[in-house]
Gaussian input, Z-matrix of N, CA and C with variables (Angstrom, degrees):
# hf/3-21g

backbone

0 1
 N
 C     1     B1
 C     2     B2     1     A1
 N     3     B3     2     A2     1     D1
 C     4     B4     3     A3     2     D2
 C     5     B5     4     A4     3     D3
 N     6     B6     5     A5     4     D4
 C     7     B7     6     A6     5     D5
 C     8     B8     7     A7     6     D6
 N     9     B9     8     A8     7     D7
 C    10    B10     9     A9     8     D8
 C    11    B11    10    A10     9     D9
 N    12    B12    11    A11    10    D10
 C    13    B13    12    A12    11    D11
 C    14    B14    13    A13    12    D12
 N    15    B15    14    A14    13    D13
 C    16    B16    15    A15    14    D14
 C    17    B17    16    A16    15    D15
 N    18    B18    17    A17    16    D16
 C    19    B19    18    A18    17    D17
 C    20    B20    19    A19    18    D18
 N    21    B21    20    A20    19    D19
 C    22    B22    21    A21    20    D20
 C    23    B23    22    A22    21    D21
 N    24    B24    23    A23    22    D22
 C    25    B25    24    A24    23    D23
 C    26    B26    25    A25    24    D24
 N    27    B27    26    A26    25    D25
 C    28    B28    27    A27    26    D26
 C    29    B29    28    A28    27    D27
 N    30    B30    29    A29    28    D28
 C    31    B31    30    A30    29    D29
 C    32    B32    31    A31    30    D30
 N    33    B33    32    A32    31    D31
 C    34    B34    33    A33    32    D32
 C    35    B35    34    A34    33    D33
 N    36    B36    35    A35    34    D34
 C    37    B37    36    A36    35    D35
 C    38    B38    37    A37    36    D36
 N    39    B39    38    A38    37    D37
 C    40    B40    39    A39    38    D38
 C    41    B41    40    A40    39    D39
 N    42    B42    41    A41    40    D40
 C    43    B43    42    A42    41    D41
 C    44    B44    43    A43    42    D42
 N    45    B45    44    A44    43    D43
 C    46    B46    45    A45    44    D44
 C    47    B47    46    A46    45    D45
 N    48    B48    47    A47    46    D46
 C    49    B49    48    A48    47    D47
 C    50    B50    49    A49    48    D48
 N    51    B51    50    A50    49    D49
 C    52    B52    51    A51    50    D50
 C    53    B53    52    A52    51    D51
 N    54    B54    53    A53    52    D52
 C    55    B55    54    A54    53    D53
 C    56    B56    55    A55    54    D54
 N    57    B57    56    A56    55    D55
 C    58    B58    57    A57    56    D56
 C    59    B59    58    A58    57    D57
 N    60    B60    59    A59    58    D58
 C    61    B61    60    A60    59    D59
 C    62    B62    61    A61    60    D60
 N    63    B63    62    A62    61    D61
 C    64    B64    63    A63    62    D62
 C    65    B65    64    A64    63    D63
 N    66    B66    65    A65    64    D64
 C    67    B67    66    A66    65    D65
 C    68    B68    67    A67    66    D66
 N    69    B69    68    A68    67    D67
 C    70    B70    69    A69    68    D68
 C    71    B71    70    A70    69    D69
 N    72    B72    71    A71    70    D70
 C    73    B73    72    A72    71    D71
 C    74    B74    73    A73    72    D72
 N    75    B75    74    A74    73    D73
 C    76    B76    75    A75    74    D74
 C    77    B77    76    A76    75    D75
 N    78    B78    77    A77    76    D76
 C    79    B79    78    A78    77    D77
 C    80    B80    79    A79    78    D78
 N    81    B81    80    A80    79    D79
 C    82    B82    81    A81    80    D80
 C    83    B83    82    A82    81    D81
 N    84    B84    83    A83    82    D82
 C    85    B85    84    A84    83    D83
 C    86    B86    85    A85    84    D84
 N    87    B87    86    A86    85    D85
 C    88    B88    87    A87    86    D86
 C    89    B89    88    A88    87    D87
 N    90    B90    89    A89    88    D88
 C    91    B91    90    A90    89    D89
 C    92    B92    91    A91    90    D90
 N    93    B93    92    A92    91    D91
 C    94    B94    93    A93    92    D92
 C    95    B95    94    A94    93    D93
 N    96    B96    95    A95    94    D94
 C    97    B97    96    A96    95    D95
 C    98    B98    97    A97    96    D96
 N    99    B99    98    A98    97    D97
 C   100   B100    99    A99    98    D98
 C   101   B101   100   A100    99    D99
 N   102   B102   101   A101   100   D100
 C   103   B103   102   A102   101   D101
 C   104   B104   103   A103   102   D102
 N   105   B105   104   A104   103   D103
 C   106   B106   105   A105   104   D104
 C   107   B107   106   A106   105   D105
 N   108   B108   107   A107   106   D106
 C   109   B109   108   A108   107   D107
 C   110   B110   109   A109   108   D108
 N   111   B111   110   A110   109   D109
 C   112   B112   111   A111   110   D110
 C   113   B113   112   A112   111   D111
 N   114   B114   113   A113   112   D112
 C   115   B115   114   A114   113   D113
 C   116   B116   115   A115   114   D114
 N   117   B117   116   A116   115   D115
 C   118   B118   117   A117   116   D116
 C   119   B119   118   A118   117   D117
 N   120   B120   119   A119   118   D118
 C   121   B121   120   A120   119   D119
 C   122   B122   121   A121   120   D120
 N   123   B123   122   A122   121   D121
 C   124   B124   123   A123   122   D122
 C   125   B125   124   A124   123   D123
 N   126   B126   125   A125   124   D124
 C   127   B127   126   A126   125   D125
 C   128   B128   127   A127   126   D126
 N   129   B129   128   A128   127   D127
 C   130   B130   129   A129   128   D128
 C   131   B131   130   A130   129   D129
 N   132   B132   131   A131   130   D130
 C   133   B133   132   A132   131   D131
 C   134   B134   133   A133   132   D132
 N   135   B135   134   A134   133   D133
 C   136   B136   135   A135   134   D134
 C   137   B137   136   A136   135   D135
 N   138   B138   137   A137   136   D136
 C   139   B139   138   A138   137   D137
 C   140   B140   139   A139   138   D138
 N   141   B141   140   A140   139   D139
 C   142   B142   141   A141   140   D140
 C   143   B143   142   A142   141   D141
 N   144   B144   143   A143   142   D142
 C   145   B145   144   A144   143   D143
 C   146   B146   145   A145   144   D144
 N   147   B147   146   A146   145   D145
 C   148   B148   147   A147   146   D146
 C   149   B149   148   A148   147   D147
 N   150   B150   149   A149   148   D148
 C   151   B151   150   A150   149   D149
 C   152   B152   151   A151   150   D150
 N   153   B153   152   A152   151   D151
 C   154   B154   153   A153   152   D152
 C   155   B155   154   A154   153   D153
 N   156   B156   155   A155   154   D154
 C   157   B157   156   A156   155   D155
 C   158   B158   157   A157   156   D156
 N   159   B159   158   A158   157   D157
 C   160   B160   159   A159   158   D158
 C   161   B161   160   A160   159   D159
 N   162   B162   161   A161   160   D160
 C   163   B163   162   A162   161   D161
 C   164   B164   163   A163   162   D162
 N   165   B165   164   A164   163   D163
 C   166   B166   165   A165   164   D164
 C   167   B167   166   A166   165   D165
 N   168   B168   167   A167   166   D166
 C   169   B169   168   A168   167   D167
 C   170   B170   169   A169   168   D168
 N   171   B171   170   A170   169   D169
 C   172   B172   171   A171   170   D170
 C   173   B173   172   A172   171   D171
 N   174   B174   173   A173   172   D172
 C   175   B175   174   A174   173   D173
 C   176   B176   175   A175   174   D174
 N   177   B177   176   A176   175   D175
 C   178   B178   177   A177   176   D176
 C   179   B179   178   A178   177   D177
 N   180   B180   179   A179   178   D178
 C   181   B181   180   A180   179   D179
 C   182   B182   181   A181   180   D180
 N   183   B183   182   A182   181   D181
 C   184   B184   183   A183   182   D182
 C   185   B185   184   A184   183   D183
 N   186   B186   185   A185   184   D184
 C   187   B187   186   A186   185   D185
 C   188   B188   187   A187   186   D186
 N   189   B189   188   A188   187   D187
 C   190   B190   189   A189   188   D188
 C   191   B191   190   A190   189   D189
 N   192   B192   191   A191   190   D190
 C   193   B193   192   A192   191   D191
 C   194   B194   193   A193   192   D192
 N   195   B195   194   A194   193   D193
 C   196   B196   195   A195   194   D194
 C   197   B197   196   A196   195   D195
 N   198   B198   197   A197   196   D196
 C   199   B199   198   A198   197   D197
 C   200   B200   199   A199   198   D198
 N   201   B201   200   A200   199   D199
 C   202   B202   201   A201   200   D200
 C   203   B203   202   A202   201   D201
 N   204   B204   203   A203   202   D202
 C   205   B205   204   A204   203   D203
 C   206   B206   205   A205   204   D204
 N   207   B207   206   A206   205   D205
 C   208   B208   207   A207   206   D206
 C   209   B209   208   A208   207   D207
 N   210   B210   209   A209   208   D208
 C   211   B211   210   A210   209   D209
 C   212   B212   211   A211   210   D210
 N   213   B213   212   A212   211   D211
 C   214   B214   213   A213   212   D212
 C   215   B215   214   A214   213   D213
 N   216   B216   215   A215   214   D214
 C   217   B217   216   A216   215   D215
 C   218   B218   217   A217   216   D216
 N   219   B219   218   A218   217   D217
 C   220   B220   219   A219   218   D218
 C   221   B221   220   A220   219   D219
 N   222   B222   221   A221   220   D220
 C   223   B223   222   A222   221   D221
 C   224   B224   223   A223   222   D222
 N   225   B225   224   A224   223   D223
 C   226   B226   225   A225   224   D224
 C   227   B227   226   A226   225   D225
 N   228   B228   227   A227   226   D226
 C   229   B229   228   A228   227   D227
 C   230   B230   229   A229   228   D228
 N   231   B231   230   A230   229   D229
 C   232   B232   231   A231   230   D230
 C   233   B233   232   A232   231   D231
 N   234   B234   233   A233   232   D232
 C   235   B235   234   A234   233   D233
 C   236   B236   235   A235   234   D234
 N   237   B237   236   A236   235   D235
 C   238   B238   237   A237   236   D236
 C   239   B239   238   A238   237   D237
 N   240   B240   239   A239   238   D238
 C   241   B241   240   A240   239   D239
 C   242   B242   241   A241   240   D240
 N   243   B243   242   A242   241   D241
 C   244   B244   243   A243   242   D242
 C   245   B245   244   A244   243   D243
 N   246   B246   245   A245   244   D244
 C   247   B247   246   A246   245   D245
 C   248   B248   247   A247   246   D246
 N   249   B249   248   A248   247   D247
 C   250   B250   249   A249   248   D248
 C   251   B251   250   A250   249   D249
 N   252   B252   251   A251   250   D250
 C   253   B253   252   A252   251   D251
 C   254   B254   253   A253   252   D252
 N   255   B255   254   A254   253   D253
 C   256   B256   255   A255   254   D254
 C   257   B257   256   A256   255   D255
 N   258   B258   257   A257   256   D256
 C   259   B259   258   A258   257   D257
 C   260   B260   259   A259   258   D258

   B1=1.5017
   B2=1.4466
   B3=1.3304
   B4=1.5095
   B5=1.5375
   B6=1.3424
   B7=1.3257
   B8=1.5948
   B9=1.4168
   B10=1.4725
   B11=1.5830
   B12=1.2708
   B13=1.5192
   B14=1.6198
   B15=1.3365
   B16=1.4471
   B17=1.6781
   B18=1.2916
   B19=1.3852
   B20=1.5452
   B21=1.2954
   B22=1.4530
   B23=1.4692
   B24=1.3227
   B25=1.5445
   B26=1.4409
   B27=1.3375
   B28=1.4987
   B29=1.5336
   B30=1.3950
   B31=1.5070
   B32=1.4283
   B33=1.3471
   B34=1.5356
   B35=1.5179
   B36=1.3508
   B37=1.4506
   B38=1.5121
   B39=1.2724
   B40=1.4445
   B41=1.4615
   B42=1.4032
   B43=1.4626
   B44=1.5216
   B45=1.3581
   B46=1.3238
   B47=1.5959
   B48=1.3119
   B49=1.5517
   B50=1.4783
   B51=1.3943
   B52=1.3216
   B53=1.4448
   B54=1.3964
   B55=1.4526
   B56=1.5696
   B57=1.2768
   B58=1.4102
   B59=1.5690
   B60=1.3182
   B61=1.4345
   B62=1.5411
   B63=1.3478
   B64=1.3537
   B65=1.5365
   B66=1.2878
   B67=1.4509
   B68=1.4747
   B69=1.4369
   B70=1.4341
   B71=1.6002
   B72=1.3359
   B73=1.4338
   B74=1.5096
   B75=1.3784
   B76=1.3903
   B77=1.5588
   B78=1.3395
   B79=1.4531
   B80=1.4979
   B81=1.2967
   B82=1.5249
   B83=1.4742
   B84=1.2401
   B85=1.4852
   B86=1.5688
   B87=1.1211
   B88=1.5754
   B89=1.5476
   B90=1.2368
   B91=1.4666
   B92=1.4570
   B93=1.3297
   B94=1.5903
   B95=1.4752
   B96=1.4003
   B97=1.3884
   B98=1.6360
   B99=1.2029
   B100=1.6314
   B101=1.5939
   B102=1.3194
   B103=1.4460
   B104=1.6328
   B105=1.3683
   B106=1.4048
   B107=1.5640
   B108=1.4386
   B109=1.4515
   B110=1.5621
   B111=1.3834
   B112=1.4617
   B113=1.5204
   B114=1.3500
   B115=1.4662
   B116=1.6575
   B117=1.2949
   B118=1.3883
   B119=1.6384
   B120=1.3422
   B121=1.4600
   B122=1.3946
   B123=1.3205
   B124=1.5140
   B125=1.5574
   B126=1.3055
   B127=1.5615
   B128=1.5696
   B129=1.2625
   B130=1.5400
   B131=1.4571
   B132=1.3643
   B133=1.4779
   B134=1.6181
   B135=1.2719
   B136=1.4009
   B137=1.5026
   B138=1.3150
   B139=1.5114
   B140=1.4349
   B141=1.2864
   B142=1.5060
   B143=1.5679
   B144=1.3636
   B145=1.4668
   B146=1.4130
   B147=1.4018
   B148=1.4159
   B149=1.5539
   B150=1.3190
   B151=1.5258
   B152=1.5847
   B153=1.3606
   B154=1.4077
   B155=1.6085
   B156=1.3511
   B157=1.5031
   B158=1.6739
   B159=1.3191
   B160=1.4351
   B161=1.4394
   B162=1.4617
   B163=1.2708
   B164=1.5508
   B165=1.2862
   B166=1.5210
   B167=1.4749
   B168=1.3652
   B169=1.4597
   B170=1.5182
   B171=1.4271
   B172=1.3245
   B173=1.6806
   B174=1.3872
   B175=1.5131
   B176=1.4818
   B177=1.3582
   B178=1.5080
   B179=1.5851
   B180=1.4314
   B181=1.5053
   B182=1.4334
   B183=1.3012
   B184=1.5830
   B185=1.3980
   B186=1.3017
   B187=1.3861
   B188=1.5282
   B189=1.2096
   B190=1.4009
   B191=1.5035
   B192=1.3669
   B193=1.4916
   B194=1.5233
   B195=1.2965
   B196=1.4844
   B197=1.5295
   B198=1.3436
   B199=1.4502
   B200=1.5633
   B201=1.2351
   B202=1.4393
   B203=1.5879
   B204=1.3446
   B205=1.4474
   B206=1.4443
   B207=1.2742
   B208=1.5188
   B209=1.6008
   B210=1.3562
   B211=1.3694
   B212=1.6239
   B213=1.3332
   B214=1.4428
   B215=1.5008
   B216=1.2307
   B217=1.4840
   B218=1.5473
   B219=1.4201
   B220=1.5605
   B221=1.5076
   B222=1.2465
   B223=1.4572
   B224=1.6235
   B225=1.2544
   B226=1.3690
   B227=1.4849
   B228=1.3227
   B229=1.5410
   B230=1.5078
   B231=1.3540
   B232=1.5011
   B233=1.4447
   B234=1.4491
   B235=1.4116
   B236=1.5503
   B237=1.2870
   B238=1.4914
   B239=1.5012
   B240=1.4159
   B241=1.3836
   B242=1.5043
   B243=1.4028
   B244=1.3943
   B245=1.6034
   B246=1.3718
   B247=1.4320
   B248=1.5268
   B249=1.3157
   B250=1.5557
   B251=1.4374
   B252=1.2452
   B253=1.5574
   B254=1.5570
   B255=1.4016
   B256=1.4632
   B257=1.5952
   B258=1.2494
   B259=1.5351
   B260=1.3804
   A1=108.21
   A2=118.73
   A3=119.23
   A4=106.27
   A5=122.78
   A6=122.19
   A7=110.71
   A8=112.59
   A9=120.92
   A10=108.92
   A11=114.85
   A12=117.02
   A13=106.52
   A14=116.64
   A15=124.92
   A16=110.51
   A17=109.24
   A18=116.26
   A19=114.77
   A20=115.97
   A21=123.08
   A22=113.04
   A23=115.65
   A24=121.46
   A25=108.74
   A26=122.41
   A27=126.77
   A28=107.09
   A29=117.28
   A30=113.86
   A31=108.31
   A32=118.87
   A33=118.02
   A34=116.50
   A35=116.99
   A36=119.38
   A37=114.68
   A38=119.48
   A39=118.47
   A40=105.95
   A41=118.87
   A42=117.65
   A43=113.71
   A44=117.95
   A45=119.07
   A46=113.88
   A47=113.06
   A48=111.70
   A49=111.33
   A50=116.92
   A51=120.20
   A52=121.82
   A53=112.54
   A54=120.84
   A55=107.90
   A56=114.40
   A57=123.48
   A58=109.54
   A59=113.60
   A60=116.83
   A61=111.51
   A62=118.22
   A63=120.54
   A64=114.97
   A65=118.25
   A66=119.99
   A67=111.52
   A68=118.80
   A69=118.43
   A70=108.92
   A71=115.37
   A72=119.11
   A73=110.02
   A74=112.83
   A75=120.50
   A76=102.41
   A77=115.71
   A78=117.32
   A79=109.23
   A80=120.36
   A81=121.49
   A82=110.52
   A83=117.42
   A84=125.39
   A85=106.91
   A86=118.72
   A87=120.88
   A88=112.66
   A89=114.33
   A90=120.88
   A91=117.68
   A92=113.94
   A93=116.05
   A94=110.75
   A95=117.05
   A96=122.99
   A97=108.72
   A98=110.28
   A99=116.06
   A100=101.89
   A101=110.39
   A102=115.95
   A103=113.35
   A104=113.37
   A105=118.84
   A106=109.36
   A107=116.17
   A108=121.75
   A109=108.48
   A110=114.32
   A111=118.91
   A112=113.86
   A113=112.50
   A114=117.07
   A115=101.83
   A116=117.46
   A117=121.39
   A118=114.83
   A119=111.82
   A120=112.40
   A121=118.82
   A122=113.33
   A123=118.51
   A124=111.38
   A125=119.18
   A126=119.96
   A127=108.90
   A128=116.42
   A129=118.06
   A130=110.66
   A131=117.03
   A132=120.76
   A133=108.86
   A134=121.89
   A135=123.14
   A136=105.00
   A137=113.87
   A138=117.83
   A139=113.53
   A140=120.52
   A141=122.16
   A142=109.73
   A143=113.66
   A144=112.34
   A145=114.37
   A146=120.99
   A147=123.77
   A148=112.12
   A149=115.07
   A150=119.12
   A151=113.24
   A152=112.65
   A153=115.13
   A154=118.92
   A155=107.12
   A156=108.76
   A157=112.24
   A158=115.67
   A159=126.85
   A160=108.98
   A161=117.37
   A162=119.15
   A163=119.03
   A164=119.18
   A165=123.13
   A166=113.83
   A167=117.74
   A168=124.14
   A169=113.11
   A170=118.78
   A171=124.23
   A172=107.84
   A173=118.32
   A174=115.92
   A175=115.08
   A176=115.80
   A177=115.74
   A178=111.32
   A179=114.88
   A180=116.17
   A181=114.08
   A182=120.07
   A183=116.34
   A184=115.72
   A185=120.12
   A186=122.28
   A187=114.88
   A188=119.38
   A189=130.59
   A190=111.52
   A191=112.71
   A192=117.92
   A193=110.51
   A194=115.29
   A195=123.05
   A196=113.48
   A197=118.52
   A198=120.72
   A199=109.91
   A200=120.40
   A201=123.84
   A202=115.29
   A203=112.72
   A204=116.67
   A205=119.47
   A206=117.35
   A207=129.14
   A208=107.28
   A209=118.43
   A210=117.35
   A211=105.76
   A212=113.92
   A213=120.57
   A214=111.30
   A215=115.71
   A216=120.85
   A217=102.40
   A218=109.35
   A219=112.30
   A220=110.11
   A221=121.46
   A222=120.27
   A223=112.16
   A224=115.52
   A225=112.66
   A226=121.44
   A227=110.10
   A228=117.48
   A229=105.88
   A230=115.59
   A231=121.31
   A232=107.29
   A233=123.77
   A234=123.89
   A235=106.30
   A236=124.54
   A237=122.42
   A238=110.62
   A239=116.18
   A240=113.56
   A241=119.13
   A242=116.23
   A243=119.77
   A244=121.59
   A245=112.39
   A246=117.55
   A247=113.53
   A248=115.44
   A249=116.34
   A250=108.86
   A251=123.01
   A252=122.11
   A253=105.63
   A254=108.44
   A255=117.07
   A256=110.43
   A257=114.54
   A258=115.71
   A259=111.34
   D1=-32.85
   D2=-177.53
   D3=-70.04
   D4=-42.99
   D5=-174.47
   D6=-59.39
   D7=-39.05
   D8=-179.23
   D9=-60.84
   D10=-43.10
   D11=-176.70
   D12=-66.59
   D13=-38.85
   D14=-177.48
   D15=-62.90
   D16=-44.11
   D17=173.59
   D18=-63.00
   D19=-49.00
   D20=175.69
   D21=-56.35
   D22=-42.95
   D23=177.89
   D24=-63.04
   D25=-47.51
   D26=-177.26
   D27=-61.05
   D28=-40.61
   D29=-175.92
   D30=-73.37
   D31=-38.80
   D32=174.63
   D33=-59.68
   D34=-33.27
   D35=172.10
   D36=-70.67
   D37=-38.70
   D38=177.49
   D39=-63.92
   D40=-45.28
   D41=-178.53
   D42=-62.39
   D43=-37.53
   D44=-177.34
   D45=-73.94
   D46=-19.97
   D47=177.15
   D48=-79.31
   D49=-1.89
   D50=176.54
   D51=69.02
   D52=35.90
   D53=-173.68
   D54=-68.56
   D55=115.35
   D56=-177.02
   D57=-132.90
   D58=-177.23
   D59=171.58
   D60=-53.51
   D61=140.22
   D62=-175.10
   D63=-60.60
   D64=-22.63
   D65=-174.61
   D66=-96.37
   D67=0.40
   D68=-178.37
   D69=-80.96
   D70=126.28
   D71=171.21
   D72=-114.08
   D73=119.36
   D74=-177.08
   D75=-57.86
   D76=131.19
   D77=169.77
   D78=95.51
   D79=-16.84
   D80=-172.62
   D81=-64.41
   D82=-42.63
   D83=-175.83
   D84=-66.46
   D85=-37.71
   D86=176.32
   D87=-72.49
   D88=-34.46
   D89=-178.32
   D90=-89.88
   D91=-25.30
   D92=-176.11
   D93=-70.01
   D94=148.69
   D95=175.37
   D96=-63.11
   D97=162.11
   D98=-178.91
   D99=-76.18
   D100=160.11
   D101=174.90
   D102=-53.64
   D103=-40.09
   D104=-174.02
   D105=-70.11
   D106=-27.88
   D107=-179.90
   D108=-70.02
   D109=-39.06
   D110=-178.29
   D111=-73.14
   D112=-35.41
   D113=-173.10
   D114=-77.04
   D115=83.65
   D116=-178.51
   D117=-67.53
   D118=-32.37
   D119=178.18
   D120=-91.62
   D121=-0.68
   D122=172.29
   D123=77.10
   D124=16.39
   D125=-172.95
   D126=-80.57
   D127=-12.60
   D128=-178.33
   D129=95.16
   D130=5.15
   D131=-178.55
   D132=-137.35
   D133=157.24
   D134=-179.16
   D135=-113.00
   D136=118.60
   D137=175.92
   D138=-84.03
   D139=165.19
   D140=179.82
   D141=-57.79
   D142=-41.72
   D143=-176.45
   D144=-70.74
   D145=-21.53
   D146=173.71
   D147=-69.02
   D148=-34.07
   D149=179.86
   D150=-77.11
   D151=-16.15
   D152=-176.72
   D153=-60.18
   D154=-20.47
   D155=-179.83
   D156=-81.28
   D157=-2.48
   D158=173.58
   D159=-117.73
   D160=93.01
   D161=-172.31
   D162=-67.64
   D163=-20.61
   D164=171.50
   D165=-65.75
   D166=-22.48
   D167=-175.59
   D168=-91.08
   D169=-25.10
   D170=-166.36
   D171=-64.46
   D172=-43.90
   D173=179.46
   D174=-68.30
   D175=-16.18
   D176=-174.67
   D177=-98.72
   D178=-11.15
   D179=-179.34
   D180=-48.01
   D181=-54.65
   D182=-177.00
   D183=-62.67
   D184=-31.02
   D185=172.44
   D186=-65.68
   D187=-40.20
   D188=-176.70
   D189=-73.01
   D190=-33.29
   D191=179.76
   D192=-77.05
   D193=84.26
   D194=-172.95
   D195=-62.92
   D196=-42.14
   D197=-178.77
   D198=-89.01
   D199=5.22
   D200=171.02
   D201=59.13
   D202=30.38
   D203=176.05
   D204=-91.64
   D205=6.03
   D206=172.63
   D207=81.64
   D208=16.43
   D209=178.40
   D210=-145.74
   D211=150.74
   D212=175.77
   D213=-95.35
   D214=129.55
   D215=171.44
   D216=-82.99
   D217=169.84
   D218=175.21
   D219=-63.04
   D220=-33.90
   D221=178.74
   D222=-69.76
   D223=-38.69
   D224=176.05
   D225=-69.69
   D226=-28.13
   D227=176.94
   D228=-70.51
   D229=-49.77
   D230=-177.58
   D231=-58.06
   D232=-46.19
   D233=-172.41
   D234=-75.45
   D235=-27.02
   D236=172.96
   D237=-65.82
   D238=-48.06
   D239=-179.81
   D240=-64.55
   D241=-28.68
   D242=167.55
   D243=-85.26
   D244=14.19
   D245=174.59
   D246=73.17
   D247=23.10
   D248=-178.00
   D249=-104.86
   D250=9.20
   D251=-179.55
   D252=-73.43
   D253=140.70
   D254=-179.70
   D255=-84.23
   D256=161.17
   D257=172.63
   D258=-98.69

């Protein structure tokens, strides 16, 4: 029984620490500009230079750019904000 309590406590501590995907930033989705706001030239894609005005997004850009074309599609941006970007 003691071991069961120890395991449960450990699981609760891991959960309480908020261990999530390393690229997830609590509050980023609520504070980040919309895709349309970032897409300054209106081409339907967000280039790295367009992201530079939002410092919190700059270090995430390469990870979010799943197809490595140097631009974020609407889906890549959304998935990045939701923490679904692959490494």
